[in-house]
C-alpha positions in Angstrom: -2.6 35.9 15.4 -2.6 34.2 12.0 -1.2 37.4 10.4 1.8 37.4 12.7 5.1 35.7 11.8 5.0 33.6 15.0 4.9 29.8 14.6 1.4 28.7 15.6 0.5 25.3 16.8 -2.0 24.2 15.7 -2.1 26.3 12.6 -5.5 27.5 11.4 -4.8 25.7 8.1 -4.5 22.4 10.0 -7.8 23.0 11.7 -9.5 23.7 8.3 -7.8 20.7 6.7 -9.2 18.5 9.4 -12.8 19.3 8.6 -15.0 16.8 6.9 -15.9 19.4 4.2 -12.3 19.9 3.3 -11.7 16.1 3.1 -14.8 15.7 0.9 -13.7 18.5 -1.5 -10.2 17.0 -1.7 -11.8 13.7 -2.8 -13.4 15.3 -5.8 -11.7 14.8 -9.2 -9.1 17.4 -10.1 -8.9 19.1 -6.7 -6.0 17.0 -5.2 -4.1 17.6 -8.4 -3.8 21.3 -7.6 -1.7 20.4 -4.5 0.0 17.2 -5.7 1.8 18.1 -9.0 2.0 14.6 -10.3 -1.3 13.1 -11.5 -0.2 9.5 -10.8 0.6 10.4 -7.2 -2.6 12.3 -6.8 -4.5 9.2 -8.1 -2.7 6.9 -5.7 -3.5 9.1 -2.7 -7.1 9.5 -3.7 -7.4 5.7 -4.0 -6.8 5.5 -0.2 -9.7 7.9 0.6 -13.1 6.7 1.9 -16.0 7.8 -0.3 -17.4 11.2 0.8 -20.3 13.2 -0.7 -21.7 16.6 -0.2 -25.4 16.8 0.6 -26.0 20.3 -0.7 -25.4 19.1 -4.3 -28.4 18.2 -6.3 -26.6 16.5 -9.1 -27.5 12.9 -10.2 -24.5 11.3 -8.6 -25.3 12.9 -5.2 -29.0 11.9 -5.5 -28.0 8.3 -6.3 -25.5 8.1 -3.3 -28.2 9.4 -0.9 -30.7 6.8 -2.3 -28.0 4.1 -1.9 -27.5 5.2 1.8 -31.2 5.0 2.4 -31.3 1.5 0.9 -28.1 0.3 2.6 -27.7 2.3 5.8 -25.1 -0.2 7.2 -22.6 1.0 4.5 -22.8 4.7 5.3 -22.4 7.3 8.1 -23.7 10.9 8.2 -21.2 13.2 9.7 -21.7 16.8 10.9 -19.0 19.4 10.7 -18.0 18.9 14.4 -14.7 17.9 16.0 -14.2 14.9 18.2 -16.2 12.0 16.6 -19.5 12.9 18.4 -22.9 13.3 16.9 -22.5 10.8 14.1 -25.7 9.4 12.5 -26.0 5.8 11.4 -28.6 3.2 10.6 -32.3 4.1 10.6 -31.5 7.4 12.4 -29.4 8.4 9.4 -32.1 7.4 6.9 -34.6 9.5 8.8 -32.2 12.5 8.8 -31.6 12.2 5.1 -35.3 12.2 4.5 -36.1 15.1 6.8 -33.0 17.4 6.7 -34.0 20.8 5.3 -32.1 21.9 2.2 -30.7 24.9 4.1 -29.0 22.6 6.6 -27.7 19.9 4.2 -24.3 21.6 3.7 -23.5 21.1 7.4 -23.2 17.3 6.8 -21.1 14.9 4.8 -22.3 11.5 3.8 -19.4 9.0 4.1 -18.7 5.5 3.2 -18.6 3.5 6.5 -15.2 2.0 7.2 -15.1 -1.7 8.1 -11.9 -2.1 10.2 -10.5 -5.3 11.6 -12.1 -6.3 14.9 -9.8 -7.3 17.7 -10.2 -8.1 21.4 -8.7 -5.5 23.7 -8.8 -3.9 27.1 -10.2 -0.4 27.1 -9.3 1.9 30.0 -11.6 4.9 30.2 -11.4 7.7 32.8 -13.4 7.0 35.9 -14.9 3.8 34.5 -14.0 0.1 35.1 -11.6 -1.6 32.7 -13.5 -3.3 29.9 -12.5 -6.3 27.8 -14.3 -5.9 24.5 -14.3 -6.4 20.8 -12.8 -3.2 19.5 -11.7 -1.3 16.4 -8.9 1.1 16.0 -8.0 4.1 13.8 -4.4 5.1 13.2 -3.5 8.7 12.4 0.1 9.4 11.3 1.1 13.1 11.7 3.7 15.0 9.9 4.7 18.5 9.0 6.3 20.6 6.2 8.6 23.3 7.3 10.6 25.7 5.1 10.4 27.6 1.9 7.4 27.1 -0.4 8.3 24.6 -3.1 11.1 23.0 -1.1 9.8 22.3 2.4 11.4 19.8 4.8 8.9 17.0 5.2 9.0 15.1 8.5 6.8 12.4 10.3 6.0 13.8 13.7 4.2 11.0 15.5 1.0 9.0 15.6 -2.2 8.5 17.5 -4.0 5.2 17.7 -7.7 5.6 18.8 -9.6 2.5 19.8 -13.3 2.1 20.6 -15.7 -0.7 21.3 -16.9 -2.2 18.0 -20.5 -1.7 19.1 -20.3 2.1 19.1 -20.5 4.5 16.2 -19.1 7.4 18.1 -15.3 7.8 18.1 -14.0 10.7 20.1 -11.5 10.3 22.8 -12.3 13.6 24.4 -16.0 12.7 24.2 -15.3 9.5 26.2 -16.2 7.1 23.4 -12.7 5.9 22.6 -9.3 5.5 24.2 -5.8 6.4 23.2 -4.0 3.1 22.4 -0.6 1.7 21.5 0.0 -0.2 18.3 1.1 -3.8 18.6 3.0 -4.8 15.5 3.1 -8.4 14.3 6.2 -9.8 12.7 5.4 -12.2 9.9 8.1 -14.7 9.1 
């Protein structure tokens, strides 16, 4: 199907771009510059990334980051190459995994800086469960597309998804039942 001229949604490139490994590689120095021709813009985009590190690397920086995660597990999360926000490893479970994970399996995980979003009170409505009023955190994804000739595509914003989950859970997938699809509430500051 990918070899046909049909428009595919989702495109396989989008699926690959959404993997933690691709995100981790894009965060490395010099990689984003291959896709963003202006170094200053690439730097500004990279500044918005959370820290991500490959575990299969045995360089000094990777070793120091793993040691830092073991000393301060509250600041990191270990993410497998899965979709949907399930099977994340945090806290002492993450420390144990970092100590015991065989070298042959380390490439299947990314060590990531833990995000500390604003906590708000919200009603969470999950399928087949009672409505819960809880302290919650949200993640906003803004989607867009590029359509047209290479070098001069039409760039458009195509929508958003706000995912909200209880502050007390590390898991985040809507499909996995850990989070809900939400609606943004925008404040006007005068």
